[in-house]
C-alpha positions as CSV (number, residue, x, y, z in Angstrom):
1,X,0.4,12.2,-18.4
2,X,1.5,11.6,-14.8
3,X,0.1,8.9,-12.5
4,X,-1.2,10.9,-9.5
5,X,-2.4,8.4,-6.9
6,X,-4.1,5.3,-5.8
7,X,-7.2,5.8,-3.6
8,X,-8.7,3.3,-1.2
9,X,-12.3,3.7,-0.1
10,X,-13.1,2.7,3.4
11,X,-15.7,2.9,6.1
12,X,-13.0,3.8,8.7
13,X,-10.6,6.4,7.4
14,X,-8.8,6.9,10.8
15,X,-8.1,3.2,11.2
16,X,-6.8,2.8,7.7
17,X,-4.7,6.0,7.8
18,X,-3.2,4.9,11.1
19,X,-2.3,1.5,9.6
20,X,-0.7,3.0,6.5
21,X,1.2,5.6,8.5
22,X,2.9,2.8,10.3
23,X,3.6,0.7,7.3
24,X,4.8,3.6,5.1
25,X,6.5,5.5,8.0
26,X,5.0,8.8,6.9
27,X,2.4,11.1,8.3
28,X,-0.8,11.6,6.4
29,X,-2.0,14.9,5.1
30,X,-5.7,15.4,6.1
31,X,-7.3,18.2,4.1
32,X,-10.7,16.9,5.3
33,X,-11.9,14.4,7.9
34,X,-13.1,12.1,5.2
35,X,-9.9,12.2,3.1
36,X,-6.2,11.7,3.6
37,X,-3.1,11.4,1.5
38,X,0.2,9.6,2.3
39,X,2.8,11.1,0.0
40,X,6.0,9.4,-1.0
41,X,8.5,10.6,-3.7
42,X,7.4,7.8,-6.0
43,X,3.6,7.8,-5.3
44,X,0.7,9.0,-3.3
45,X,-1.8,6.8,-1.5
46,X,-5.1,8.5,-0.9
47,X,-7.7,7.2,1.5
48,X,-11.3,8.4,1.3
49,X,-14.4,7.6,3.3
50,X,-17.3,6.0,1.4
51,X,-19.1,9.3,1.8
52,X,-16.8,10.8,-0.8
53,X,-17.9,8.4,-3.5
54,X,-21.3,10.0,-3.5
55,X,-19.7,12.8,-5.4
56,X,-18.8,10.3,-8.2
57,X,-22.3,8.6,-8.2
58,X,-24.1,6.4,-5.7
59,X,-22.4,2.9,-5.5
60,X,-19.4,3.9,-7.6
61,X,-17.0,2.4,-5.0
62,X,-17.6,0.2,-2.0
63,X,-15.2,0.1,0.9
64,X,-13.4,-3.2,1.8
65,X,-14.5,-5.1,-1.3
66,X,-11.2,-5.1,-3.3
67,X,-9.7,-8.5,-4.3
68,X,-8.1,-7.5,-7.6
69,X,-5.5,-4.8,-6.8
70,X,-2.1,-5.3,-5.1
71,X,-0.4,-2.2,-3.7
72,X,3.3,-2.7,-4.1
73,X,6.2,-0.9,-2.3
74,X,9.8,-1.5,-3.0
75,X,11.9,-1.6,0.1
76,X,15.6,-1.8,0.9
77,X,15.4,-4.9,3.2
78,X,12.3,-7.2,3.1
79,X,13.5,-9.2,6.1
80,X,13.8,-6.1,8.2
81,X,10.4,-4.9,7.1
82,X,9.0,-8.3,8.0
83,X,10.3,-8.1,11.5
84,X,9.1,-4.5,11.9
85,X,5.6,-5.1,10.6
86,X,5.0,-8.6,12.1
87,X,3.3,-7.2,15.3
88,X,1.2,-4.7,13.2
89,X,-0.2,-7.1,10.5
90,X,-3.1,-9.4,11.4
91,X,-3.3,-11.3,8.1
92,X,-0.1,-12.5,6.4
93,X,-0.6,-13.9,2.9
94,X,3.0,-14.8,2.2
95,X,6.1,-14.5,4.4
96,X,9.3,-13.3,2.6
97,X,9.8,-15.5,-0.5
98,X,12.0,-15.3,-3.6
99,X,9.8,-14.9,-6.6
100,X,10.7,-16.2,-10.1
101,X,11.3,-12.7,-11.5
102,X,14.0,-12.0,-8.9
103,X,12.2,-10.0,-6.1
104,X,12.0,-11.1,-2.5
105,X,8.4,-10.4,-1.6
106,X,6.1,-10.6,1.3
107,X,2.3,-10.1,1.1
108,X,-0.3,-9.1,3.7
109,X,-3.7,-7.5,4.0
110,X,-4.5,-4.1,5.5
111,X,-7.5,-3.9,8.0
112,X,-10.0,-3.6,5.1
113,X,-8.6,-6.7,3.3
114,X,-6.6,-4.9,0.6
115,X,-3.4,-6.8,-0.5
116,X,0.1,-5.2,-0.1
117,X,3.3,-6.5,-1.5
118,X,6.6,-5.3,0.0
119,X,9.4,-6.4,-2.2
120,X,13.2,-6.1,-2.7
121,X,14.9,-6.8,-6.0
122,X,17.6,-9.3,-5.2
123,X,18.8,-10.9,-8.4
124,X,21.0,-9.1,-10.9
125,X,18.2,-9.0,-13.5
126,X,15.7,-7.6,-10.9
127,X,18.1,-5.0,-9.6
128,X,18.9,-3.9,-13.2
129,X,15.2,-3.6,-14.0
130,X,14.7,-1.1,-11.2
131,X,17.9,0.9,-11.7
132,X,17.1,4.5,-12.2
133,X,13.5,4.3,-10.9
134,X,12.5,6.2,-7.8
135,X,12.7,4.1,-4.6
């Protein structure tokens, strides 16, 4: 089994795609106006309009209602990312902070309120844990 993607459902695909293109520094693939994918070597982030959820069953997903999932991206330099993203992000949850498990992390919300964690392993144990994994 391969993990294929994470999909965010939204009422405003263009706004969310634009935000994630800036955060992830990749261009989205848009096979349909109501759907986009941002592809990285390690994962794919899909963004779909609420209209697409009708194919799964009415009310199966509701845009901008997530408070349980954190999208996490490993970066080379959290401090540099903080400086780069500070003008883009409206809602910071946590500025760069060393976590007990050895990652330096910063957390913020996307325009729909979804939580993102950009982190950098900084302790020897944390660096070792990620050795050999795709960046």
